[in-house]
N, C-alpha and C positions, 0 to 999 in steps of 0.2 A: 585562851580560856581564863576565866576568872577564878581567883583563889577564894574558895568559900571559907577558908580558915581565918583569913585576915580581916581586919576592919578597914576603915577608910584611910587613905594617905593623909599626910599633913595638909597638902594642897589638893583640892578636889581634882581627880584625874580627868574627869569629863567636864571641864570648866564651861563649855558651850553646849552642854547636853540639853538644857531647857530650851535653848534657841533652836537646836537642831530637831527637837521633838515637836516643833510647831507643825500643825496639820491643817489642811484646807480641803473642803469638799465643794465641788462645783457640779451643777446640773445644767445641761444645754437643752432648752425647750425650743424646737424648731417648728415654725408654722408652715404647714404644707398647703399651699394655694396654687391655682393655675398660674398666677403671675410670678410666683416664687420658683416655678419650674421652667421658665423661659430662659434659654441659654443666652449668655451675653457674648460680647466680642471675644472673650477668652474661652469660649465653649464651655463655660461653667454656669450652671443655673445657681441661683442663691441657695437653694436647698443642698445641692451637691457641694457647693463651696463651703457651706456651714458644716456639713459632715466631714469634709476634708480637713477643715480647720480644727474641728473637734478631735479627729484622729491624730493629727500632728500634736495637738496640745496634750492629749492623753499619753501618747508615747513619750513625749518630752517629760511630763510629770512622772511617769513611771520610772524613768532613768534618774532624774535629779531629785525627785521627792517621792520615794517609794511608799510613804505613808499617806499620801494624798488620795482622796476618792474622787471618782468622776462618774457621770451618768449622762445618757442621751435619751431624750423623749421626742417623738414625732407627733405633732398635734394636727389631725385631719387626714388620717389614712383609713382605708377600708379594712385593712388587715390588722385591726387593733388587737392587742394581747393583754390589756389591763382590764381586770374584772370591774364591772359597774361603771366603767368610763369608756363607752364605745367611741372608736375613732382615735384613741390614744395608744401609741405603740412605744413600748420600752425597748429601745434598741440595745442600750447598754445599761444594766441595772446599776444604781448608785452603790459603789463599793470600790475596793482595791482592784484596779483593772487586771484581768487575767488574760492569758493567751487566747482562750476561747472567744471572749468578747471582742478582742482586737482582730482576730481572724474574721469574725462575722462582719465587723465594720469595714474591714479591708475588702472583703468579698463584695459587699454592697457598692463600694466605690469602684471596683475593677470590673464587675460583671453587670452589664446593662440590664440583663434579664432579672437578676436578683434585685437591682435597684428599682425596676419597674414593679416587681412583685410586692415589695415591701412599701415603697413610697406611693406608688400609684400615679394617677394623673391629676390629683388635687381636687377632684370633684366630689369626694366623699364628705359626708356631714362631719363637721368639726365639733369636738366637745367644747363646752364653754371654757373660757380662760380660768374661771373660778375653779372648775373641776381639776384642770391641769395643775394649778397652783396648790390646791388642796392635796393632790396626790404627791406633789413634790414635798410638801410639808410632812407628809407621812414618811417619806423616804429619809428625810433629814432626821426625824425623830427616832426612827428605827435603826438606821445604819450609822449616823454620825451625831449622836446626842452630845458628845463632849468635845467636838471639834471647835477650835477657837474661831476659825474663819469658815463661813458657809455662804456660797454665792449661787445665784440663779441667773443664767444668761438667756434672755428672750430674743430670738431671731425672727423678725417678721417685717413685712412691707406694708402693714395695715396700721395706720395711725389712730384709728378709732375702732377697737373691737366691739362687736355687738352694737353697731350703729342703729339708733332708733329703739334700743331696749335699755332704758335707764336702770331697770332692776338688775339685769345681767351685769352691766357696768359697775353698779354699786357692789354687787357680790364679788366681782373680780378685785376691786379695790380693797374690800374688806379682807379677802384672802391674802392679798399682797401685804396689807398692814400686819396681819398675823405673822407672816414670814419675817417681816422686819423686826417685830417684837422678839422673835426667836434668834435675832442677830444674823439673819440671812440678808445679804445685800443683793438687790435686784439690779441687773445691768441689762437694759434694753439695747439691742443692736438693730436699728431700723434701717432697712435697705431701701434706697431710692431707685425703684424700678420704673421703667418707661411707661408701662401700661397703667400704673397706679397714679402717677403724677406726684406733685410736691407733697411732702409729709409735714404735718403740723403737730409737733410734739405736745403742744399745750392742750390738745383735745383729750388726751388720756394718759400718756406715758410719763409726763412730768410728775404726776402724782405717785408714780411707782418707784422712781429713782430716789429713794429715801436712804438716809444713813442710819444704820442700826444704833441703838442707844450706847453700846459700849464704845463704838468708834466716835460717835458725836461728842461724847464726854472727853475723849482722849485728845483729839486733834482739832476740835472746833471746825470740823468740816461742814460744808454746806451740801445741799443736794446737787448732784452732778448735772451739768448742762448737757442735754442730749443734742447730738449733731447727727443727722442722717449720713449714711455711708453709701458709697457706690458699690454695685455688685462685684466689681473687680477687687474690692478691698475686704470682702467678707472673710476669705481664708486668713488673711493677715490679722484682722481684728479678732477673730475667734482664737487664733493662736496666741496673740499678745494678751488677750484678756485673762488667759490662764496664769500669766506670770505677774499681772498687776495686782498683787496681793499686799495688803498692809501687814507688815511683819510684826510679830509679837515682840514686846520689849524684853531685852535680856535681863535687866534688873530694874528695880525701883529703889530710889534712895533719896536723901536730902542733901542739899548744898548748904553748908554752914559757914556764914560770914562772921559770926560771933556767937556768944552764949545764947542770945535771944533773937538772933537774926538767922532764919533758915527758910528754905522753900523746897518744895517737892519737885523731883525730876525723874524721868525715865531714860534709860540708856538703850540704844539700838546699835546693832552691828551694821555697818555700811559696806564692809568688805568681808568676804568669807571664801576661802580657797575651796573650790569644788574638786572633789576627788572621786575616782570610780567607786562603785559600791563595794563594800567589803565582802569577801567570799565567805561561804558557809560550808560546813561539812554536811554532805548529803548521802543518805542511804539509798542506793539504787539497785538493790538485789530483789526487791519486791515488784509488784505490778506497777506501782507508781513510786516515783522518787519522793522521799520524805526528808524533812529537815532534821538534822541530828542535834539534840540539845545536850551539851557536854557540861560536866561539873568536875572540879578537882578537889582532892582531899589530901591533907598532909599525911605522909606515910614514913615510918621509921624504916629506912632502907636496910638496916642491920637485921631487924627482926621481922619486917614485913607487916608490923602492926599499924593500924590506922590510929593516928594521934588525935586525941580529943582537943577541942578548942581551948579548954581551960588549961591545958598543959603547955601552950605556947603563947608568946607575947611578941609585940612589936619591939624591935630593937634597933640600935644605931651603933655604928663603929666609931670608937673614940680611941684613935691610935691602934694599939694592939688589943684593946678591950672591947667587949660587947656590952652596951648599956641597954637594959630592958626597962620598959615603962608599963605600968598598969593601965587599964582602960581609963580610969579616972585621971591619972596623970596625963595621959595622951589628950583627953578632952580639955584639960586645963591649958595645955600648950596651944591648942587650936583656938580657944576663946581669947583672942587678942583684943578685939574692939568690935563694937556694933557697926553695921553698915552705915557709912557716912562719907561724904565728900567735903572735907574740912579745908577751906582755903587758908593757907598760911602766909601768903604774900603775893606780890605782883612783880613781874619783870617785863622788859620790852619784848615784843614779839620776836625780834631778831635773836634774843638770847636762847630761845628754844630751837635747837638745830634739828634739821630733818633726820639726821642719823641717830638721834636719841630715841626714836620710836622703837619700842621693844616688841610690840604685838599689834593686833588689829586696832584701828581707831574706832572709837565709839562716838555716836552722835547723842548729845545730851539735849533733851527737850523737856519743857516744863509740863507739869500736870497739877490741877487743882483738886484732884480726888482726895488727897490726904490733908493738905494744908491750903486753906483758902487764901487767895492772893498770890499764889506762887507764880502764875503767868506774868503778873505785873512786875513782881520783884525780879524775875528772870529777865524780862525785857529791859528793865532799868540797868541791871548789871551788864547785859549784852551791849547796849548802846554806849554806856560809859567806857567799856573796854575797847570798843571799836573806835571811839573818838580819840582816846589816848594811846591807841595801838599798844595795848598791854595784854600779856598772858598771865593767867593765874596759876600759881603752883599750889597743889592741894595734896593733902594726905587722904588716900582713898582706900576704903574697904568696900568694894562694890557689892558683895553679897556675904551672907553669914559664912563664917569659917574660911573666908578667903584670906590669903596673905596680904597684909597692907603694902601699898605701893605709893610712891610719889608720882603724881600725874600733873600734866599741864592742861589747862582749859584754854583752847584757842578759839576766839570769836570769829565767825565767818558770816558774810552776807549771803543772802540768797542770790544765786546766779541762774537765770533762766536763759536757755539758748534754743536756737532753731536749727537743727542739723540739716545739712544740704543733701546728705545721703543716708542710706540705711533704713531700717523699718520705721523710724520716727521722723523721716524727712518731711519738712514743711510744718512740723508740729512744735509747739512750745514745750520744751523738756527741761525739767529742773536738773541742772548740772551740779549745783552745790546747795544743800539745804541751809536754812537760816537757823543758827543756834551755836552751840559750842561743840568742838571736837575734843574728846578726851584722849590725850596721848600719854601712854605709860612711859615714864622716864627711868633711866638706869640709876641704881645706887653705885657707890664707889666700887663695891665688890663685883659689879657686873661689867665693868670696863676692862677690855683686853687691849694690851698694847700692840699696835700693828708693827710689822717688821720695818725697821728704819733702813731704807735703801735709798741710794741716790742714782741718778742717771749717769751711766758710765761715760757716754759721749753726748754732748749737747748737739742737737741738729743745727744745720746751717739755716740762716734766715730764708734762703731761697726755697728750701724744702718746706718750711713752715708756711710760706706764702702760697706755694703750689697746693698744699693740702687744704688751706683755707678756701680756695676756689672750689675744690671738690665738695667740701662740707656745705658751702653755700648753695651748690647746685642740687643737692639731694635733701634739702630741707623738707620736713613733713609740714604741709600747709596748715592743717588743722591741729598739729601736734599729735600726741598719742591719745586716741579715743578708744577706750576698751570695748565699746559697743561694736567696733568693726572687726575685732579679732576674737575668734572662738578658740577654745582649748582643743587643739588638734588631737592630742593623745586621748583626751576624754571623749571627744566625738567618735574617734575610731573605735574605742572600747565599746561605746554604747551601740554603735551600728552593728558591730559583730554580735553583741549580746542580743540585740533585737532580731537580727537575722536568724540566730539559733532558736529563739523563742517562737518565732512565727514560721519556722521551717522554710526559710527563704535561702536563696543562694548567697554565699558570703561575698561581700563586695571585694573586688580585686584592687581597685585604685581608690585612693582617698585624696580629695583636693585639699591642698595646704595653702591657706590664705596668707600665711606668714612668709612664703617664698617671695623675695624681692622681684620686682619687675625689671629684669636685666635689660630688656630692650629700651625701656624708658630711661634707665640710668645711663646706658651707653649713648642714647641720643642727647642727653643733657650734659654729661660730663665725660664722655668717652675720650675725647681729645685731651682733656686735662689729666685724666688718669694715665694715658700714654706718656704725656710730658713728665708727669711726676715719676713714673717708673724709670724713664731715661735719666732724669736728674739723679734719682736715687742710685742707679747703677754707676753713674759717673762719680758720685761722691764715694761709693764703696771702692772703686778702682783707685782713686786718689789716696784713700785711707790705707789700702794694701801697699801702695807704692811707698808710703812714708814709714812703714814698719822696718825695723832693722833686719838684715838678712840672717837666716838661721846659721848657727855655727857649723863649720865643716866637720867631716867625720874624723880627720886627723886631730883637729883641735879638741873635739869632744873626747877623744880617747886619751889625750894627755891631761885632761882635767882631773883634779883630785876627786875621789869619791865624796859625795855629799854626806855630811853627818846629820843624823836625825836631831831635830830641834826638840829639846826636852820641854815637856809641858810644864807650865807654871804650877808650882805646888800651891795647893789650896788649903787654907787653915780652917779649923772648925768655926772660928769667928766669922769667916767669909760666908760659909754655908748657912749659919744661923741668921746672919744679916740678910742674905738673899731670900731665905724662907719668909722672913718678916716683911720684906719689900715685894714679894711676889715675883722674883726674878730667878727662881731656881732653874728654869728651862735653859738658861745660857751655859750651865755647867754640863759636862759630859756625863754619860751614864757611869763610867768607871769612877769618876770623882764622887758622884753621889753614893755609889755602892761602897766606896772606901769609908765614907763618913758613916753610912748605915751599919757596916760591919763593926766599926769601932764602938758604936753605941748599942750593938746587939739588937738591931731593928730588922724585922722581916721586910725585905725590899722588893720581892717578886722578881720577875724576869725582864720586864720592859722598863724603859726609862720613865714612862708616865707613872708606873707603879712606884718606882723609886722616888720620884718627885713627891707623890702623894704621901708616901711613908715618912719621908723626911719632914714634910710640912706638918703632918699630924704630930710628929715627935716634938718639933719646936713649939707648936701651939700648946702642947701639954706640959711644957717646962714651967 
């Protein structure tokens, strides 16, 4: 629960909130024609495959992006349900998907009679494409007016709608242009069916695949090149299209090379840890479950009186004292510097070690929206640093009221690959973008000393050589490719949640793709593993044989009782020096308590509390 009595923390607690609040709205417009209802080799007709892909995409978005909206329109059915547009059926209204819409869509996919009742045989009169686009425009305006990303997916096997009717074609292109001006991106999915023949995208749809003004100014993108797809790829394409969304920039700033040399950039998160949805308190005593909105208030536990906001302040512990700040003082502490990425120098790329990365890497990309010529200046700096293999060290304040950090700007070249497996097999996929990666570096206070331990017994060279053969035999051919591995815990959570929402049976078994292929490992290095185990057992037996025998019972009884070793006395000077050097943890709790008692310090019950108390005392001296 949020504390309504307090203000903001010194560091914004939800540093990624603007990025997480990014929302997308997509409408699938599926063309129903006789050729689109012909089943392919996979027993899926293009219409059925498009509905299945839309269902998979909507459920996926519902789990991972609960603020995203989705809608499904069927164009060319006799059972139309849209007023003034006969033949247009709104199967899923544009909005946040609910269980009722998902159940209806699932019933259409599972029940052939329901599919035939709603979809029909494709012989009904189809509404004009202009009317369908105009209705979609109304849905975006009414349901998603402030959504940053809005997309419309057209699924059809007709390369020239309204053939022989120039007026209808012009009206459709006009409606499409209106959508583009509203920042709606149109994505045609043209299916290459056997009965229709080759598809020529230049006849009509190339004029619809336009880039909205906001995206064109940001990324210098060109209109997408349309490629017809096979009927068997409709499910996959509809599902993948829901994820191929241009992400909103996390921050906008300027890179400063000198007092009068600066250029504009935008920062994007390239990695973000996906977690299960957070839980909510729900009131379930009524007819319908309702979300509970909670609020907290500061209360004086002694009297039970609600404390007013003016009576309390933000405070900090300084040793055994509490230091309070007024709201104005708190704001002055927060106002350190304006957002900027100020380059202070350059170092070789090898000087920035991978373990120095403290948080998510950001991709820095230029933008001319604020400072003209930023793209050209960015490209010059990028090429020069790549040529000299240099990294830039910068003083970074990414957004207002953020804590300043030292960061490294690492130049990277664009890397385009063609995966052999997975959903993007055979396609050119950008593996690494072209630009700068911004890596947050640690300060001196952020570095923690690792435990200094040494190997007790060095292994023999025979053991090392045997294990080398095992490592070579189980090498990952393509390295680690994240696209091949899904988060099993997250998938299991989402499947159970989906089954409960749709009143389905809970799945009993979940497939885990991270389990190694033991048969393959045994086939490649099984004999080497057995040889290594035998060699390891032999070395262990020889090691035991070399140990001295334990003393006999008679000899041990005649031994003098051991005297306890007295612990080394620690002076106050040693404790103070350790507190300044950050090495108090090496002293015992009793030694720290003795020092704290002598100085009349409240040291708590745990060693960590004693360390903190002594450290605060020394800092206040």
